C-alpha positions as CSV (number, residue, x, y, z in Angstrom):
1,X,46.9,137.2,119.5
2,X,45.2,135.4,116.7
3,X,45.1,138.5,114.3
4,X,48.8,138.0,113.3
5,X,49.3,134.3,114.3
6,X,49.3,133.1,110.6
7,X,52.1,135.6,109.9
8,X,54.0,134.3,112.9
9,X,53.5,130.7,111.9
10,X,54.7,131.4,108.4
11,X,57.7,133.3,109.7
12,X,58.7,130.5,112.0
13,X,58.2,127.9,109.3
14,X,60.5,129.8,107.1
15,X,63.1,130.6,109.9
16,X,63.4,127.3,111.6
17,X,65.5,125.0,109.4
18,X,65.4,121.3,110.2
19,X,63.7,121.6,113.5
20,X,64.0,118.5,115.7
21,X,60.7,119.0,117.5
22,X,57.2,120.2,116.7
23,X,56.7,123.9,117.2
24,X,53.0,124.6,117.8
25,X,51.2,127.9,117.9
26,X,47.6,128.4,119.2
27,X,45.4,131.0,120.7
28,X,41.7,131.6,121.2
29,X,39.0,133.8,119.8
30,X,37.8,134.7,123.3
31,X,39.9,135.1,126.5
32,X,40.2,132.1,128.7
33,X,38.1,133.8,131.5
34,X,35.1,134.3,129.2
35,X,32.3,131.7,129.4
36,X,32.4,129.5,126.3
37,X,36.0,130.4,125.4
38,X,37.9,128.2,123.1
39,X,41.2,128.8,124.9
40,X,41.3,125.6,127.0
41,X,40.4,123.3,124.2
42,X,43.0,124.9,121.8
43,X,45.7,124.7,124.5
44,X,44.9,121.0,125.0
45,X,45.0,120.4,121.3
46,X,48.3,122.3,120.9
47,X,49.8,120.0,123.6
48,X,48.5,116.9,121.7
49,X,50.0,118.2,118.5
50,X,53.4,119.0,120.2
51,X,53.5,115.5,121.7
52,X,52.6,113.6,118.6
53,X,53.3,115.5,115.4
54,X,56.6,115.1,113.4
55,X,59.1,117.9,113.7
56,X,57.9,121.1,112.0
57,X,55.9,124.3,112.6
58,X,52.1,124.0,113.1
59,X,49.2,126.1,114.0
60,X,46.6,124.2,115.9
61,X,43.1,125.7,116.3
62,X,39.6,124.5,116.5
63,X,40.7,120.9,116.2
64,X,42.7,121.5,113.0
65,X,46.4,121.0,112.7
66,X,47.8,123.3,109.9
67,X,51.3,123.5,108.6
68,X,52.6,126.9,109.6
69,X,53.4,128.2,106.2
70,X,49.9,127.5,104.9
71,X,47.7,128.8,107.7
72,X,45.4,131.7,107.0
73,X,42.9,133.5,109.3
74,X,39.5,133.7,107.7
75,X,37.2,134.6,110.5
76,X,37.2,137.4,113.1
77,X,34.9,135.8,115.7
78,X,34.1,132.1,114.7
79,X,36.1,129.4,116.4
80,X,37.0,127.9,113.0
81,X,39.1,131.0,112.4
82,X,42.0,129.3,110.5
83,X,42.2,127.2,107.4
84,X,45.0,125.6,105.4
85,X,45.2,127.2,102.0
86,X,46.5,125.1,99.1
87,X,48.0,122.4,101.3
88,X,46.2,119.5,103.0
89,X,45.8,119.8,106.8
90,X,48.6,118.1,108.7
91,X,46.0,116.5,110.9
92,X,43.1,117.0,113.3
93,X,42.2,116.5,116.9
94,X,39.1,114.2,117.4
95,X,37.9,112.7,120.6
96,X,41.0,113.9,122.4
97,X,43.4,112.3,120.0
98,X,45.8,113.6,117.3
99,X,45.0,112.1,114.0
100,X,47.7,112.9,111.5
101,X,47.1,113.1,107.7
102,X,48.4,109.8,106.3
103,X,51.1,111.7,104.4
104,X,52.5,113.1,107.7
105,X,55.3,110.7,108.4
106,X,57.9,113.3,109.2
107,X,61.1,113.8,107.3
108,X,64.4,112.1,108.0
109,X,66.4,115.2,108.7
110,X,70.0,114.4,109.4
111,X,71.0,118.1,109.0
112,X,71.6,120.2,112.0
113,X,68.8,122.6,113.0
114,X,69.4,126.3,112.3
115,X,67.6,129.6,112.4
116,X,67.6,132.0,109.5
117,X,66.5,135.3,110.8
118,X,67.1,137.3,107.6
119,X,63.9,139.3,107.3
120,X,63.6,142.5,105.3
121,X,60.8,144.8,106.6
122,X,61.1,147.0,103.6
123,X,58.5,145.1,101.5
124,X,55.2,146.5,100.3
125,X,52.0,144.6,99.5
126,X,49.7,146.0,97.0
127,X,46.2,144.5,96.3
128,X,45.3,145.6,92.8
129,X,41.9,147.0,92.3
130,X,40.3,148.6,89.3
131,X,41.7,152.1,89.0
132,X,45.0,151.3,90.8
133,X,47.5,154.0,89.9
134,X,50.9,152.8,88.5
135,X,52.6,155.8,90.3
136,X,52.0,153.9,93.6
137,X,54.4,151.2,92.4
138,X,57.0,153.7,91.2
139,X,57.0,155.4,94.6
140,X,58.1,152.1,96.2
141,X,61.6,152.4,94.8
142,X,61.8,156.1,95.7
143,X,60.8,155.3,99.3
144,X,63.6,152.7,99.6
145,X,61.6,149.5,99.5
146,X,63.5,146.4,98.5
147,X,60.5,144.2,97.5
148,X,56.9,144.6,96.3
149,X,54.3,141.9,96.3
150,X,51.4,142.5,93.8
151,X,48.2,140.6,94.5
152,X,46.8,140.6,90.9
153,X,43.4,139.5,89.6
154,X,42.2,135.9,88.9
155,X,45.1,133.5,88.3
156,X,47.6,136.4,88.6
157,X,47.6,137.7,85.1
158,X,48.7,141.3,85.1
159,X,48.9,142.2,81.5
160,X,45.5,140.9,80.6
161,X,43.8,143.5,82.8
162,X,46.3,146.3,83.2
163,X,49.0,146.7,80.5
164,X,49.7,150.2,81.9
165,X,51.2,148.6,85.1
166,X,54.0,146.8,83.2
167,X,56.2,150.0,82.7
168,X,56.0,150.6,86.5
169,X,56.9,147.0,87.3
170,X,59.8,147.2,84.9
171,X,61.0,150.4,86.5
172,X,60.9,148.7,89.9
173,X,63.0,145.8,88.7
174,X,65.5,148.1,87.0
175,X,65.8,149.9,90.3
176,X,66.7,146.7,92.0
177,X,63.4,146.1,93.7
178,X,62.3,142.4,93.8
179,X,58.7,142.1,92.5
180,X,56.5,139.1,93.1
181,X,53.1,138.7,91.5
182,X,50.5,136.4,93.0
183,X,46.7,136.2,93.0
184,X,44.1,137.7,95.3
185,X,42.2,134.4,95.2
186,X,42.6,132.3,98.3
187,X,42.6,128.9,96.6
188,X,44.2,127.3,93.6
189,X,47.3,129.4,93.3
190,X,48.5,131.6,90.5
191,X,49.5,130.9,86.9
192,X,51.2,133.9,85.3
């Protein structure tokens, strides 16, 4: 389904090292048997991408070709459900043809393809909100988590808004938990 397709695309983009062919994910907002479904168009566009794009992982949806690692679902019902965040689109489908971004020339990959399937499911994601309790962070180590991702405010600054979270973050790091801090903002990235 489309609800977790961006996660799948990012995982494949990370796992598939030096792929020799394009790997393309697609889906539809409405089942293929429903009148007005986007399924047939998206399948056709996925085939066009698979036949013409350089090796890599892509999510093709609503005429957009998105690098797997940068795809994000932003709509629950609209056909334009996915966007590319902080990375140009790999291309688009227009008039039944694949039009690649001019920078999409493919990479000369002489290395052998491989699969890296080392995923650690013991990672927590916290979206910071006003009133967030530092004890939630401290509990992560006690519960055996190996990583914590903090979606902070604005450009990712943690200390500016919440100095009381630093001791909890330091406690996690001392306990061997990897801590990554990013922003809740969809565009422009983070600057800690």
